[in-house]
LUMVEXFI-285515 format. One line per 3 residues: number of its first residue (from 1); their letters; for each residue y negated, z negated, x negated of C-alpha. Coordinates in Angstrom, 2 decimals, decimal comma. Example, Ala and Ser with C-alpha at 12.3 -4.5 7.8 and 13.67 -1.06 7.14 Angstrom:
2
1 = as = 4,50:-7,80:-12,30 | 1,06:-7,14:-13,67
END
This chain:
584
1 = mky = 0,00:0,00:0,00 | -3,35:1,03:-1,41 | -6,90:-0,10:-0,63
4 = sis = -10,08:1,68:-1,67 | -13,24:-0,45:-1,52 | -16,75:1,02:-1,65
7 = wtr = -20,19:0,89:-0,03 | -23,31:2,99:0,27 | -25,99:0,61:1,60
10 = phs = -25,32:-2,89:0,26 | -28,32:-4,41:2,05 | -26,63:-3,59:5,37
13 = hfi = -23,65:-5,80:4,36 | -21,12:-3,14:5,48 | -18,13:-2,64:3,17
16 = die = -16,21:0,64:3,50 | -12,44:0,26:3,27 | -9,75:2,91:3,22
19 = faa = -6,20:1,66:3,56 | -3,35:4,07:2,80 | 0,34:3,54:3,49
22 = qtk = 3,37:5,82:3,51 | 4,86:6,22:6,97 | 8,46:6,42:5,74
25 = wad = 8,61:8,98:8,57 | 8,19:6,41:11,30 | 6,75:7,74:14,56
28 = cln = 4,45:4,76:14,91 | 2,97:2,13:12,61 | 1,18:-1,08:13,56
31 = fql = -1,69:-2,33:11,40 | -2,52:-6,02:11,39 | -5,71:-7,76:10,32
34 = psw = -5,19:-11,51:9,73 | -6,37:-13,90:12,43 | -6,96:-16,81:10,03
37 = rpg = -7,06:-17,64:6,36 | -4,90:-20,21:4,55 | -7,00:-23,19:3,52
40 = rye = -8,77:-23,36:6,87 | -6,41:-24,11:9,69 | -8,28:-22,52:12,56
43 = lgn = -8,44:-18,98:13,91 | -11,10:-16,89:12,17 | -10,78:-13,76:14,32
46 = fak = -11,98:-11,58:11,45 | -11,59:-8,39:13,53 | -14,93:-9,22:15,14
49 = nvq = -16,55:-8,04:11,88 | -15,04:-4,55:12,08 | -17,51:-1,95:13,39
52 = rwa = -15,67:1,39:12,91 | -11,91:2,02:12,78 | -10,13:5,42:12,60
55 = afd = -6,75:6,76:11,50 | -5,90:9,99:9,62 | -2,88:11,66:8,07
58 = ekg = -2,69:12,74:4,41 | -4,48:16,01:5,26 | -7,40:14,30:6,96
61 = tkl = -6,29:15,10:10,50 | -7,19:12,39:13,00 | -4,33:10,39:14,47
64 = efh = -4,25:8,73:17,87 | -4,33:4,92:17,95 | -4,84:2,06:20,37
67 = klk = -5,15:-1,70:20,17 | -2,22:-3,92:21,03 | -4,01:-7,23:20,35
70 = kdl = -7,46:-8,31:19,21 | -6,55:-7,57:15,58 | -3,49:-5,32:15,83
73 = wsv = -3,76:-1,52:16,02 | -0,92:0,91:16,76 | -1,12:4,43:15,23
76 = nck = 0,88:7,46:16,37 | 1,90:8,98:13,03 | 4,83:11,20:14,03
79 = gaa = 5,24:13,96:11,43 | 2,79:12,43:8,93 | 3,84:11,34:5,45
82 = evh = 0,92:8,92:5,05 | -1,55:7,10:7,25 | -5,10:6,49:6,06
85 = iry = -7,10:3,89:7,97 | -10,85:4,13:7,41 | -12,90:1,22:8,66
88 = nyf = -15,82:-0,93:7,68 | -16,28:-4,68:7,53 | -19,51:-6,64:7,97
91 = gae = -19,80:-9,18:5,16 | -22,98:-11,19:5,70 | -21,76:-14,78:5,41
94 = lna = -21,70:-16,53:2,04 | -19,45:-19,56:1,73 | -16,24:-20,41:-0,10
97 = gst = -14,01:-18,57:2,36 | -16,04:-15,59:3,52 | -16,71:-12,00:2,52
100 = fld = -20,20:-10,96:1,46 | -21,99:-7,85:0,21 | -25,60:-7,39:-0,84
103 = ttq = -27,49:-5,72:-3,70 | -26,40:-8,42:-6,16 | -22,65:-8,68:-5,60
106 = lym = -19,47:-7,82:-3,75 | -17,62:-11,01:-2,83 | -14,32:-10,48:-1,05
109 = npv = -11,71:-12,72:0,43 | -9,12:-10,00:1,14 | -7,53:-12,11:3,88
112 = ncc = -10,74:-11,60:5,88 | -10,85:-7,84:5,72 | -7,62:-6,21:4,47
115 = lyv = -5,05:-4,75:6,86 | -1,31:-4,72:6,30 | 1,50:-2,75:7,92
118 = egr = 3,44:-4,86:10,37 | 6,89:-5,63:8,98 | 5,99:-4,46:5,46
121 = iee = 4,01:-7,44:4,17 | 6,20:-7,74:1,06 | 5,31:-4,30:-0,36
124 = pve = 3,34:-4,02:-3,64 | -0,43:-3,68:-3,36 | -3,06:-1,72:-5,28
127 = vvl = -6,80:-2,26:-4,80 | -9,30:0,23:-6,22 | -12,88:-1,02:-6,40
130 = hlp = -15,65:1,57:-6,68 | -18,34:-0,40:-8,51 | -21,66:0,18:-10,24
133 = vdy = -21,02:0,69:-13,94 | -22,56:-2,65:-14,99 | -20,41:-4,75:-12,63
136 = eva = -17,80:-7,20:-13,94 | -14,91:-8,50:-11,79 | -13,75:-12,11:-11,47
139 = csm = -10,30:-12,32:-9,89 | -6,81:-13,70:-10,55 | -5,04:-10,41:-9,71
142 = kkg = -3,74:-8,34:-12,60 | -5,98:-5,53:-13,77 | -4,65:-1,99:-13,59
145 = psg = -6,19:1,13:-15,16 | -9,93:1,66:-14,76 | -11,69:5,00:-14,60
148 = iss = -14,58:7,06:-13,29 | -15,25:6,93:-9,57 | -15,74:9,99:-7,40
151 = lpe = -18,89:8,26:-6,18 | -22,08:8,81:-8,22 | -22,86:6,24:-10,93
154 = rkt = -19,74:4,26:-10,14 | -16,63:3,25:-12,04 | -13,25:2,22:-10,67
157 = vtl = -11,51:-1,06:-11,34 | -7,91:-1,38:-10,16 | -6,30:-4,68:-9,18
160 = laa = -2,59:-5,17:-8,56 | -0,71:-7,67:-6,41 | 3,00:-8,19:-5,84
163 = dfh = 2,55:-8,20:-2,05 | 0,06:-8,90:0,70 | 0,54:-12,66:0,34
166 = ela = -0,82:-12,49:-3,20 | -3,63:-10,16:-2,15 | -4,62:-12,48:0,71
169 = dsp = -4,78:-15,39:-1,74 | -6,82:-13,60:-4,44 | -10,58:-13,63:-3,78
172 = lia = -12,83:-11,61:-6,06 | -16,45:-11,48:-7,13 | -17,87:-8,25:-8,56
175 = spt = -21,38:-8,48:-9,97 | -23,52:-7,65:-13,01 | -24,71:-11,27:-13,26
178 = lqh = -21,44:-13,19:-13,56 | -21,44:-15,94:-16,21 | -18,00:-16,48:-17,72
181 = ntf = -16,23:-18,87:-20,06 | -12,64:-19,80:-20,79 | -10,51:-22,48:-22,38
184 = vld = -6,76:-22,97:-22,86 | -4,79:-26,12:-22,09 | -1,03:-26,33:-22,71
187 = gve = -0,81:-22,55:-22,80 | -2,64:-22,08:-19,50 | -5,85:-20,05:-19,58
190 = fnl = -8,62:-21,42:-17,38 | -11,49:-19,13:-16,43 | -14,85:-20,37:-15,20
193 = wfq = -16,98:-17,81:-13,34 | -20,47:-18,61:-12,06 | -22,31:-16,26:-9,70
196 = gec = -25,85:-17,10:-8,68 | -28,89:-18,58:-10,36 | -27,84:-21,47:-12,58
199 = kpa = -27,60:-22,52:-16,22 | -24,12:-23,98:-16,72 | -23,95:-26,71:-19,37
202 = wsr = -20,86:-25,07:-20,82 | -19,88:-27,63:-23,45 | -20,14:-30,54:-21,01
205 = iin = -18,38:-28,69:-18,19 | -15,50:-27,49:-20,36 | -15,08:-30,93:-21,93
208 = dff = -14,94:-32,70:-18,55 | -12,67:-30,05:-17,02 | -10,30:-30,21:-19,97
211 = ifi = -9,99:-33,98:-19,56 | -9,35:-34,12:-15,80 | -7,07:-31,08:-15,81
214 = neq = -5,01:-32,69:-18,54 | -4,66:-35,75:-16,28 | -3,24:-33,52:-13,54
217 = fvm = -0,84:-31,95:-16,03 | 0,31:-35,38:-17,21 | 1,15:-36,42:-13,65
220 = mke = 2,78:-33,22:-12,43 | 4,49:-32,40:-15,77 | 3,90:-28,64:-15,53
223 = fvh = 1,48:-26,16:-14,02 | 2,53:-23,51:-11,56 | 0,90:-20,50:-13,31
226 = dey = -0,09:-19,29:-16,76 | -3,72:-18,75:-15,76 | -6,23:-20,07:-13,24
229 = hfl = -9,71:-19,00:-12,13 | -12,57:-21,18:-10,87 | -14,96:-18,88:-8,97
232 = yqi = -18,33:-20,49:-8,22 | -20,88:-19,18:-5,77 | -24,03:-21,07:-6,75
235 = lpy = -26,64:-21,07:-4,01 | -30,36:-21,90:-4,18 | -30,09:-24,54:-1,43
238 = kfy = -27,94:-27,60:-0,77 | -24,37:-26,54:-0,09 | -20,82:-27,86:-0,61
241 = hgv = -17,60:-26,01:0,20 | -14,34:-25,22:-1,56 | -11,23:-23,21:-0,72
244 = ehl = -7,92:-23,26:-2,57 | -5,90:-20,18:-3,51 | -2,70:-19,26:-5,29
247 = kst = -4,14:-18,94:-8,81 | -7,81:-19,56:-8,15 | -10,39:-21,34:-6,07
250 = via = -13,77:-20,36:-4,68 | -16,35:-23,15:-4,68 | -19,82:-22,79:-3,16
253 = lgp = -22,41:-25,30:-4,38 | -26,14:-25,72:-4,45 | -28,90:-25,96:-5,29
256 = gyk = -28,34:-24,15:-8,59 | -31,29:-25,77:-10,33 | -29,53:-29,15:-10,07
259 = lne = -26,08:-27,94:-11,13 | -25,96:-30,04:-14,29 | -27,37:-33,28:-12,93
262 = gei = -26,64:-36,18:-10,62 | -24,94:-35,66:-7,29 | -24,51:-31,90:-7,67
265 = yen = -22,68:-32,24:-10,98 | -20,50:-34,99:-9,46 | -19,77:-32,60:-6,59
268 = llg = -18,89:-29,85:-9,08 | -16,33:-32,13:-10,70 | -15,04:-33,60:-7,45
271 = vss = -14,44:-30,38:-5,57 | -13,02:-28,64:-8,66 | -10,47:-31,41:-9,21
274 = hel = -9,58:-31,36:-5,51 | -9,11:-27,59:-5,34 | -7,11:-27,42:-8,56
277 = yha = -4,64:-30,02:-7,29 | -4,11:-27,76:-4,30 | -2,38:-25,36:-6,73
280 = wni = 0,50:-27,83:-6,40 | -0,14:-29,44:-3,02 | -0,21:-26,72:-0,29
283 = ksi = -0,13:-23,55:-2,41 | 3,26:-24,60:-3,88 | 4,32:-27,76:-2,06
286 = rpv = 4,05:-26,48:1,48 | 5,03:-27,67:4,98 | 8,05:-25,85:6,29
289 = emm = 5,96:-24,50:9,20 | 3,99:-22,43:6,68 | 6,89:-20,94:4,75
292 = pyd = 5,81:-18,19:4,74 | 2,35:-17,95:6,26 | 2,11:-16,12:9,56
295 = ytr = -1,35:-14,53:9,56 | -1,18:-13,45:13,20 | -1,34:-16,84:14,92
298 = eny = -1,72:-20,59:14,52 | 0,67:-22,19:12,00 | 0,88:-25,64:13,61
301 = srl = 1,82:-28,63:11,46 | 1,30:-32,39:11,66 | 1,29:-32,64:7,85
304 = gyv = -2,39:-31,90:7,23 | -2,82:-35,53:6,21 | -0,45:-34,79:3,31
307 = ceg = -1,87:-31,38:2,40 | -5,53:-32,42:2,49 | -5,44:-36,22:2,53
310 = itt = -3,27:-36,65:-0,55 | -5,23:-33,92:-2,33 | -8,48:-35,72:-1,51
313 = yyg = -7,02:-38,99:-2,81 | -5,85:-37,51:-6,09 | -8,82:-35,22:-6,59
316 = dlf = -11,05:-38,26:-7,13 | -8,38:-40,46:-8,72 | -7,74:-37,90:-11,49
319 = lfr = -11,43:-38,01:-12,38 | -11,30:-41,82:-12,49 | -8,05:-42,03:-14,44
322 = sgv = -9,29:-39,54:-17,01 | -12,61:-41,32:-17,51 | -14,70:-38,40:-16,27
325 = yse = -15,80:-40,59:-13,34 | -17,04:-44,09:-14,03 | -15,73:-46,95:-11,94
328 = fey = -19,02:-46,90:-10,01 | -18,71:-43,17:-9,28 | -15,11:-43,53:-8,12
331 = lkt = -15,81:-46,54:-5,88 | -18,64:-44,56:-4,31 | -16,13:-41,89:-3,19
334 = vhe = -13,87:-44,60:-1,71 | -16,87:-46,04:0,13 | -17,58:-42,62:1,65
337 = rlq = -13,99:-42,32:2,97 | -13,97:-45,87:4,33 | -17,36:-45,43:5,97
340 = khf = -16,29:-42,31:7,80 | -13,18:-44,08:9,08 | -14,98:-47,16:10,37
343 = dnp = -17,90:-45,18:11,80 | -15,50:-43,07:13,84 | -14,23:-44,63:17,10
346 = ary = -11,71:-41,78:17,31 | -9,41:-43,90:15,11 | -8,42:-45,55:18,41
349 = nls = -7,92:-42,24:20,23 | -6,08:-39,69:18,07 | -3,72:-40,27:15,15
352 = vae = -4,13:-38,50:11,83 | -0,86:-36,62:12,47 | -2,13:-35,29:15,80
355 = ssf = -5,51:-34,55:14,24 | -3,59:-32,48:11,67 | -2,03:-30,50:14,50
358 = dtw = -5,40:-30,11:16,21 | -7,31:-28,61:13,31 | -6,49:-25,34:15,08
361 = ldg = -8,40:-26,63:18,10 | -11,58:-28,15:16,68 | -10,80:-29,41:13,20
364 = yvp = -13,90:-28,11:11,43 | -16,67:-28,89:13,92 | -17,84:-32,29:15,16
367 = gip = -16,20:-31,78:18,53 | -16,65:-34,14:21,46 | -17,52:-37,75:20,58
370 = grk = -14,69:-39,97:19,40 | -11,84:-37,51:19,88 | -10,32:-36,92:16,46
373 = tsi = -9,86:-38,40:13,02 | -10,07:-36,54:9,71 | -7,12:-35,21:7,73
376 = yde = -9,34:-35,58:4,66 | -10,75:-39,10:5,15 | -7,99:-40,89:7,07
379 = gcl = -5,49:-38,84:5,07 | -7,02:-40,09:1,82 | -6,94:-43,74:2,92
382 = laf = -3,38:-43,29:4,15 | -2,40:-41,86:0,74 | -3,87:-44,93:-0,97
385 = mtd = -1,93:-47,27:1,33 | 1,29:-45,33:0,80 | 0,76:-45,44:-2,96
388 = mii = 0,22:-49,20:-2,85 | 3,37:-49,80:-0,77 | 5,53:-47,96:-3,30
391 = rrn = 3,85:-49,66:-6,28 | 4,12:-53,13:-4,71 | 7,79:-52,67:-3,77
394 = trn = 8,78:-51,39:-7,22 | 6,46:-53,53:-9,37 | 4,71:-50,36:-10,54
397 = eks = 7,89:-48,59:-11,57 | 7,33:-45,91:-8,91 | 4,32:-44,58:-6,99
400 = ldd = 3,00:-41,76:-4,84 | 2,87:-39,78:-8,10 | 6,67:-39,70:-7,98
403 = vmr = 6,68:-38,54:-4,37 | 4,54:-35,54:-5,30 | 6,77:-34,68:-8,25
406 = vlf = 9,84:-34,87:-6,00 | 8,20:-32,54:-3,48 | 7,30:-30,16:-6,30
409 = yny = 10,62:-30,04:-8,11 | 13,07:-30,58:-5,22 | 11,30:-28,43:-2,62
412 = srr = 8,63:-26,12:-4,05 | 10,61:-25,08:-7,12 | 13,54:-24,27:-4,83
415 = gvg = 11,31:-22,13:-2,64 | 11,62:-24,30:0,47 | 9,09:-26,17:2,56
418 = yse = 9,23:-29,85:3,46 | 9,23:-31,33:6,94 | 7,70:-34,51:8,34
421 = ddy = 11,10:-36,18:8,07 | 11,49:-34,98:4,48 | 8,16:-36,51:3,46
424 = kre = 8,89:-39,84:5,16 | 12,40:-39,94:3,68 | 11,17:-39,30:0,12
427 = vek = 8,51:-42,01:0,46 | 11,11:-44,48:1,78 | 13,56:-43,66:-1,02
430 = lag = 10,98:-44,51:-3,66 | 9,63:-47,53:-1,78 | 13,15:-48,83:-1,16
433 = enl = 12,16:-49,80:2,37 | 12,36:-48,52:5,91 | 8,81:-47,58:6,84
436 = ddf = 9,23:-46,77:10,53 | 6,64:-49,35:11,53 | 4,08:-48,14:8,96
439 = fqt = 4,43:-44,49:9,96 | 4,43:-45,19:13,69 | 1,36:-47,42:13,42
442 = yvy = -0,82:-45,60:10,89 | 0,41:-41,98:10,78 | 1,47:-41,37:14,36
445 = gat = -0,52:-44,18:15,96 | -4,25:-44,42:16,67 | -5,57:-47,64:15,18
448 = sye = -7,93:-49,11:12,61 | -6,73:-49,22:8,99 | -8,74:-52,37:8,18
451 = kkf = -6,03:-55,04:8,15 | -3,36:-52,99:6,37 | -5,80:-51,48:3,89
454 = sel = -7,09:-54,96:2,97 | -3,58:-56,30:2,49 | -2,52:-53,43:0,23
457 = aay = -5,75:-53,22:-1,76 | -5,23:-56,83:-2,84 | -2,15:-55,72:-4,78
460 = igv = -4,40:-54,10:-7,41 | -6,99:-56,86:-7,30 | -9,60:-55,25:-5,06
463 = elr = -10,87:-56,31:-1,67 | -12,31:-54,53:1,33 | -15,74:-55,85:2,18
466 = nqg = -18,39:-55,04:4,75 | -21,99:-55,87:5,45 | -24,58:-55,05:8,08
469 = ckk = -26,28:-51,68:7,96 | -29,94:-51,34:7,02 | -31,20:-49,74:10,22
472 = hye = -31,66:-52,32:12,97 | -31,09:-49,94:15,88 | -27,78:-48,81:14,39
475 = ghl = -26,39:-52,26:13,67 | -27,66:-54,18:16,70 | -28,17:-51,59:19,43
478 = gfr = -25,28:-49,31:18,43 | -26,75:-45,83:18,18 | -27,66:-43,38:15,46
481 = ahh = -30,60:-40,99:15,52 | -32,55:-38,72:13,21 | -36,25:-37,99:13,14
484 = egh = -36,95:-34,59:14,65 | -40,52:-33,46:15,20 | -42,32:-36,01:17,37
487 = hfk = -39,25:-37,93:18,47 | -35,84:-39,27:17,41 | -32,74:-37,37:18,53
490 = vsa = -29,63:-39,43:19,23 | -26,63:-38,24:17,22 | -24,07:-40,95:18,04
493 = vyp = -23,61:-43,84:20,47 | -20,94:-46,41:19,66 | -18,56:-47,02:22,60
496 = nsp = -19,25:-50,23:24,54 | -22,32:-51,00:22,44 | -25,56:-52,18:24,09
499 = sdk = -26,88:-48,61:23,95 | -23,75:-47,26:25,59 | -23,93:-49,90:28,34
502 = ggl = -27,63:-49,14:28,75 | -26,99:-45,46:29,42 | -28,18:-43,88:26,14
505 = ain = -26,52:-40,52:25,49 | -26,00:-38,17:22,58 | -28,85:-35,62:22,28
508 = dei = -31,29:-37,89:24,12 | -34,77:-37,59:22,59 | -36,38:-41,01:22,11
511 = hal = -40,17:-40,88:22,38 | -41,16:-44,54:22,73 | -39,84:-48,08:22,42
514 = ngf = -41,34:-50,76:24,68 | -44,19:-48,37:25,39 | -45,04:-47,70:21,75
517 = vlk = -44,92:-44,02:20,79 | -42,57:-43,50:17,85 | -43,52:-41,63:14,74
520 = ddl = -41,17:-42,29:11,81 | -40,81:-45,98:12,65 | -37,88:-46,48:15,03
523 = hew = -36,28:-49,00:12,66 | -39,52:-50,96:12,33 | -40,18:-51,24:16,09
526 = ssy = -36,52:-52,00:16,79 | -36,58:-54,80:14,20 | -39,87:-56,15:15,56
529 = fsg = -38,35:-56,64:19,01 | -35,06:-57,97:17,61 | -33,11:-60,23:19,97
532 = tpv = -34,95:-59,13:23,09 | -34,27:-56,33:25,60 | -35,90:-53,05:24,58
535 = rlt = -37,12:-50,27:26,84 | -36,55:-46,75:25,51 | -38,45:-43,78:26,87
538 = vsr = -36,15:-40,78:26,46 | -36,21:-37,13:27,38 | -32,93:-35,67:28,65
541 = qgv = -32,70:-32,04:29,70 | -36,48:-31,96:30,02 | -36,68:-35,04:32,28
544 = lhe = -38,10:-38,42:31,16 | -36,02:-41,57:31,69 | -36,64:-45,26:31,08
547 = lti = -33,58:-47,10:29,72 | -33,27:-50,84:29,12 | -31,01:-51,90:26,26
550 = epg = -29,81:-55,51:26,30 | -28,88:-56,67:22,76 | -25,51:-58,33:22,25
553 = sdt = -23,88:-60,51:19,60 | -21,71:-57,81:17,97 | -22,84:-55,48:15,19
556 = yyr = -22,06:-51,80:14,75 | -21,92:-49,19:11,98 | -21,28:-51,82:9,32
559 = iyy = -21,13:-50,71:5,69 | -17,61:-50,80:4,19 | -16,72:-50,74:0,51
562 = iqk = -14,23:-52,12:-1,99 | -14,89:-54,22:-5,04 | -12,82:-56,12:-7,58
565 = lkh = -11,76:-59,65:-6,72 | -13,42:-62,36:-8,79 | -10,13:-64,17:-9,36
568 = tde = -7,00:-62,14:-10,07 | -3,64:-62,84:-11,66 | -1,84:-60,90:-14,38
571 = lqq = 0,26:-58,98:-11,85 | -2,84:-57,69:-10,05 | -4,50:-56,71:-13,32
574 = aay = -1,35:-54,93:-14,52 | -1,05:-53,12:-11,18 | -4,69:-52,00:-11,38
577 = qsw = -4,15:-50,67:-14,90 | -0,93:-48,86:-13,92 | -2,69:-47,25:-10,95
580 = srr = -6,00:-46,33:-12,57 | -5,11:-46,03:-16,28 | -8,16:-48,29:-16,78
583 = if = -8,47:-51,89:-17,93 | -9,22:-54,24:-15,03
END
């Protein structure tokens, strides 16, 4: 199967694609465009970006076709030796999983825009890019012969893939402004590609990457490939997004002028460690429901808390173990996970296993209030608890590290996926304990993690703590709001809080408190009238309402974090060192 990629007006964002396949003398061929992309477990419906679609034989004669589904076309090719599909794709979105074309670059996630012949997904693939002569290509696919394009002032670059699965998992960036560097660790070549305005601090980046990647190698014993590519889309505004692939990752970050400093550099390290560990966990170690991927429909699984939660846990832990993150930086990431859990009343409504299943429904948008938990945040905390159970039961002889190695060597290396029962069984084997109650309560049940997390954290000499939040109206009235123009817009109302009982609703616009018009001082007026009923003047659907909020004795949106215990014994200190590779 062969793809030819070109364009004539890059500012229009339309990419021209010609897809050619031999008919093998079939009377009819069906051509499928994927409905979703691995790494984001929701339907993408990429066919909505196709403007023109036509079919021809090898002589250029038009062939009849019709649609069978939203992204499946059937072509009558009786008597033709080859079918050539000519279509275009609108690439105007720039994130870590999209396709984008403008005057500065071609950025392609082939899973968005490349067809395949139904039933022939395993056939070898050739991609010919028609590029301006000064363009360079960043991609994990093997390079084939290059040459002169039939288009004026263009060259051709050929990329080869073993099958459509590899093509779908091999994003590329073609641009004249790519910045590139490499290093080798244990025989594996790592490529760093930066697209966009930035000045990478190469020596610092390579040094830190070398250290945390080595920590991943130490744990997993071997890497899955002989090369790997980090593809960075650096944007001029605040942005954070990463997507894992077979032998690469695309990471979108910004703003570029802060790449080497503070939070943005921490994000660069954090998301890079996370996405690299995906090379094992999900790209190799994969739920049985996704072996292989079915690009035509939802691939339902309740194991998202393993795929993303464990990866989130280890992504940060590798940085801490290796010394790239300080203890302060690591504890800050734990605080963020804990805070999201305790701020989310959905922990009482939908388990992390069911939330894994429901990513296909609304996993990547806020959704209705309090409906779902996060496979990333709850999954990360669950991974920590599972790790502590195994370490406690075996006096640090075994850990979640061993579970991941078992899944890699006993499942992935054998080319098979693992099931929910497989994962639970392997955890129980290493823990030496039946964990029915733990799984039913915390994986398949909807509950708070507070009590269990506190109990298990004590094993390594740390404690879960909490304190009141800084904003009075959040902690005492139970709602969150952000300043917007001349009012405050309500973004969350905690269930059964004074604000909830008083009738405050999400998206209400608060204009005044006790008759005083608000500017940027909601916290100040709320604090001033602390302990007394407050009257909020709100606008809802263009109508003004007066709401009375009666304060209660409970507090809401408390701040959760972990810190080391002041008094620990030798066992706790040894457990902390075994877990973190750091002195207590």
